[in-house]
C-alpha positions as CSV (number, residue, x, y, z in Angstrom):
1,X,-9.3,-19.7,-1.6
2,X,-10.1,-16.1,0.0
3,X,-10.9,-12.8,-1.9
4,X,-8.6,-10.4,-1.8
5,X,-8.5,-6.2,-3.5
6,X,-8.1,-7.3,-7.5
7,X,-5.3,-5.9,-8.7
8,X,-7.1,-2.9,-10.5
9,X,-8.8,-1.5,-7.9
10,X,-6.1,-1.9,-5.0
11,X,-3.8,0.4,-7.9
12,X,-6.5,3.2,-8.4
13,X,-6.2,2.9,-4.4
14,X,-2.7,3.7,-4.4
15,X,-3.2,6.4,-7.2
16,X,-5.7,8.4,-4.9
17,X,-3.2,8.3,-2.2
18,X,0.1,9.5,-4.3
19,X,-2.7,12.4,-5.2
20,X,-3.2,12.7,-1.3
21,X,0.2,12.7,-0.7
22,X,0.7,15.8,-3.2
23,X,-2.0,17.7,-1.2
24,X,0.4,17.5,2.2
25,X,3.1,18.4,0.1
26,X,1.3,21.6,-1.0
27,X,-0.6,22.1,2.4
28,X,2.7,21.5,4.7
29,X,5.9,21.8,2.9
30,X,8.4,19.2,1.4
31,X,10.4,17.1,4.0
32,X,13.2,19.3,3.2
33,X,11.2,22.5,3.9
34,X,9.9,21.2,7.1
35,X,13.2,20.0,8.5
36,X,14.3,23.6,7.6
37,X,12.1,25.0,10.0
38,X,13.9,26.0,13.5
39,X,10.7,26.0,15.2
40,X,7.0,25.2,14.7
41,X,4.0,27.0,16.4
42,X,1.0,24.6,17.7
43,X,-1.0,24.8,15.0
44,X,1.1,23.9,12.2
45,X,2.2,21.0,14.0
46,X,-1.1,19.8,14.5
47,X,-1.4,20.1,10.9
48,X,1.3,18.3,9.8
49,X,0.9,15.7,12.3
50,X,-2.7,14.9,10.8
51,X,-1.9,15.0,7.4
52,X,0.9,12.2,8.4
53,X,-1.5,10.3,10.8
54,X,-4.4,10.0,7.6
55,X,-1.2,9.1,5.0
56,X,0.1,6.2,7.3
57,X,-3.0,4.6,7.9
58,X,-3.9,4.7,4.3
59,X,-0.9,3.3,3.7
60,X,-0.8,0.7,5.8
61,X,-3.9,-0.7,5.0
62,X,-2.7,-0.7,1.5
63,X,0.1,-2.3,2.2
64,X,-1.9,-5.2,4.1
65,X,-3.8,-5.9,1.3
66,X,-0.9,-5.6,-0.8
67,X,1.1,-7.8,1.5
68,X,-1.9,-11.0,1.3
69,X,-1.9,-11.0,-2.3
70,X,1.4,-11.6,-2.4
71,X,1.1,-14.3,0.6
72,X,-1.6,-15.9,-1.3
73,X,0.8,-16.1,-4.3
74,X,2.8,-18.2,-2.6
75,X,0.1,-20.4,-1.6
76,X,-0.9,-21.3,-4.6
77,X,2.0,-21.2,-6.9
78,X,0.3,-18.8,-8.9
79,X,2.0,-17.4,-12.0
80,X,4.0,-13.9,-11.7
81,X,2.3,-12.5,-14.5
82,X,-0.7,-10.8,-12.6
83,X,2.0,-9.4,-9.8
84,X,4.5,-8.1,-12.8
85,X,1.6,-6.1,-14.4
86,X,0.4,-4.6,-11.2
87,X,4.4,-3.7,-10.5
88,X,4.2,-1.6,-13.8
89,X,0.9,-0.5,-13.2
90,X,2.7,1.0,-9.8
91,X,5.7,2.7,-11.4
92,X,3.9,4.0,-14.8
93,X,1.7,5.9,-11.7
94,X,4.1,6.6,-9.6
95,X,5.5,10.2,-9.1
96,X,9.3,11.3,-10.0
97,X,11.5,10.3,-7.6
98,X,14.8,9.3,-7.2
99,X,15.9,5.8,-8.2
100,X,16.8,4.6,-4.8
101,X,14.1,4.0,-2.6
102,X,16.1,3.2,0.0
103,X,17.7,6.7,0.0
104,X,20.5,6.3,-2.1
105,X,24.0,6.3,-0.5
106,X,24.6,6.9,2.7
107,X,26.6,9.9,4.2
108,X,28.5,10.6,7.3
109,X,26.8,14.2,7.5
110,X,23.5,14.6,7.9
111,X,22.3,16.9,5.6
112,X,18.3,18.7,5.9
113,X,18.7,19.8,2.5
114,X,19.3,15.9,1.1
115,X,16.0,14.3,2.1
116,X,16.8,11.4,-0.4
117,X,20.1,10.5,2.4
118,X,18.2,10.6,5.8
119,X,17.9,7.4,7.4
120,X,13.7,7.9,6.8
121,X,12.2,4.6,8.2
122,X,8.6,3.8,7.6
123,X,6.7,2.4,10.5
124,X,4.8,-0.9,9.9
125,X,3.5,0.2,13.7
126,X,1.7,-3.7,13.4
127,X,-0.2,-4.7,17.0
128,X,1.6,-5.7,19.9
129,X,0.8,-9.5,20.8
130,X,-1.5,-9.2,23.8
131,X,-0.1,-12.9,25.4
132,X,3.7,-12.0,25.0
133,X,5.5,-11.1,28.1
134,X,9.0,-9.6,28.4
135,X,11.7,-11.5,29.1
136,X,12.2,-9.5,32.3
137,X,8.8,-9.7,33.4
138,X,8.6,-13.9,31.8
139,X,8.4,-16.6,35.1
140,X,12.2,-17.8,36.0
141,X,13.6,-21.4,36.6
142,X,15.0,-21.5,39.8
143,X,19.1,-22.4,39.0
144,X,20.5,-25.6,40.4
145,X,23.7,-24.7,40.8
146,X,24.8,-20.9,42.3
147,X,22.5,-18.5,42.6
148,X,19.5,-17.6,40.3
149,X,20.7,-15.0,38.0
150,X,18.4,-11.2,38.3
151,X,15.8,-10.7,35.8
152,X,16.9,-8.9,33.0
153,X,17.4,-4.5,33.8
154,X,14.3,-2.8,31.9
155,X,15.7,-1.0,28.7
156,X,16.8,2.4,29.3
157,X,15.4,5.5,27.3
158,X,17.0,6.2,24.0
159,X,19.6,8.8,24.5
160,X,18.7,12.2,22.7
161,X,19.4,13.3,18.7
162,X,18.1,15.4,16.0
163,X,15.1,13.4,15.7
164,X,13.7,14.6,19.0
165,X,13.1,18.5,17.0
166,X,9.7,18.2,16.3
167,X,10.4,19.4,13.1
168,X,12.6,16.8,12.3
169,X,10.6,13.9,13.0
170,X,7.8,15.3,10.7
171,X,10.1,15.7,8.2
172,X,11.2,12.2,8.2
173,X,8.2,10.9,8.3
174,X,7.2,12.7,5.5
175,X,10.0,11.0,3.3
176,X,9.3,7.7,4.6
177,X,5.7,7.7,3.4
178,X,7.4,9.2,-0.1
179,X,9.9,5.9,0.1
180,X,6.3,3.8,0.7
181,X,4.9,5.3,-2.1
182,X,7.8,5.3,-4.7
183,X,8.2,1.3,-4.3
184,X,5.5,-0.3,-1.7
185,X,6.3,-4.1,-2.5
186,X,9.2,-4.1,0.0
187,X,7.4,-3.1,2.3
188,X,4.4,-5.0,2.1
189,X,7.1,-8.0,1.8
190,X,8.3,-7.2,5.5
191,X,4.6,-7.3,6.3
192,X,4.1,-10.0,5.4
193,X,6.5,-11.9,7.0
194,X,5.6,-9.8,10.3
195,X,2.4,-11.3,10.1
196,X,3.4,-14.7,9.2
197,X,5.5,-14.7,12.8
198,X,2.5,-12.7,14.6
199,X,-0.9,-14.9,13.4
200,X,0.6,-17.7,14.7
201,X,-0.1,-16.3,18.5
202,X,-2.6,-13.6,18.0
203,X,-4.4,-14.7,14.6
204,X,-6.4,-11.2,15.1
205,X,-3.5,-9.1,15.0
206,X,-4.2,-8.7,10.6
207,X,-8.2,-7.8,11.3
208,X,-6.7,-5.3,14.5
209,X,-4.3,-4.1,11.8
210,X,-7.0,-3.8,9.3
211,X,-9.5,-1.3,11.4
212,X,-6.8,0.3,13.7
213,X,-8.7,4.1,12.9
214,X,-5.6,6.7,12.3
215,X,-5.2,9.6,15.0
216,X,-7.0,12.0,14.7
217,X,-9.3,10.5,12.9
218,X,-10.2,12.7,9.6
219,X,-10.4,12.2,6.6
220,X,-9.1,14.1,3.7
221,X,-11.6,16.5,2.3
222,X,-10.9,16.6,-1.4
223,X,-11.1,12.4,-0.9
224,X,-13.0,11.6,1.9
225,X,-14.0,7.9,1.1
226,X,-10.1,7.0,0.1
227,X,-9.9,5.9,4.0
228,X,-12.9,3.8,4.1
229,X,-12.1,1.9,0.7
230,X,-9.1,1.5,1.7
231,X,-10.0,0.1,5.7
232,X,-12.7,-1.5,3.2
233,X,-9.5,-3.4,1.3
234,X,-7.6,-4.4,4.7
235,X,-10.5,-6.1,6.3
236,X,-11.4,-7.8,3.0
237,X,-7.2,-8.8,2.9
238,X,-6.9,-10.1,7.2
239,X,-7.8,-13.0,6.2
240,X,-5.7,-14.4,3.9
241,X,-2.5,-13.3,6.7
242,X,-5.1,-14.8,9.5
243,X,-4.9,-18.0,8.4
244,X,-1.2,-19.8,9.4
245,X,-2.1,-23.1,7.6
């Protein structure tokens, strides 16, 4: 049986990253305040990007640890009691948030002042499978009748949208982080499914995910060991998601 981060230390890490999120909001502003900015100086952009990169990296490591725990519970048909206790602890330590982690009811018009309605999605960013070959580059079997179909065209670049505005793009990322911190379990479940598929072809994927550095590679001055301990929790958990047996 693999050793996975104990629920108590893991809960403490989630509490610390929530405190870091609060410090980030105090330093760079809430999502709605960032979205309202019409322009960002290079210095402000670097500051916001740095906070987001550090937070996203730590949250991904902790989600990996939670995902491994969920997979291990399923494999060993363990009692769900410890997980329910852990989820209750998460709810008790979470800051006051909106009732719906998904962002509340959908609205047809984008309202910069209502971040809970935004289509903000947290990027789990699993590693790319180096063995995978894009369809347009895969070998083709010559047709026995008629002409051989041409290779698939390369995907066209996405059309410009309001999300290309730097301030709004940052605001969406910050709001997505808020939703993950409100309820990590759905995101950990999705990450577990991703690695269960990916590890069949790429067993090193979970370990690569665990050690992937944040860019820029800076810690939180108020909690410099948080990123180190989050990486340690992810490395400990990674073998569970690498085992496809």
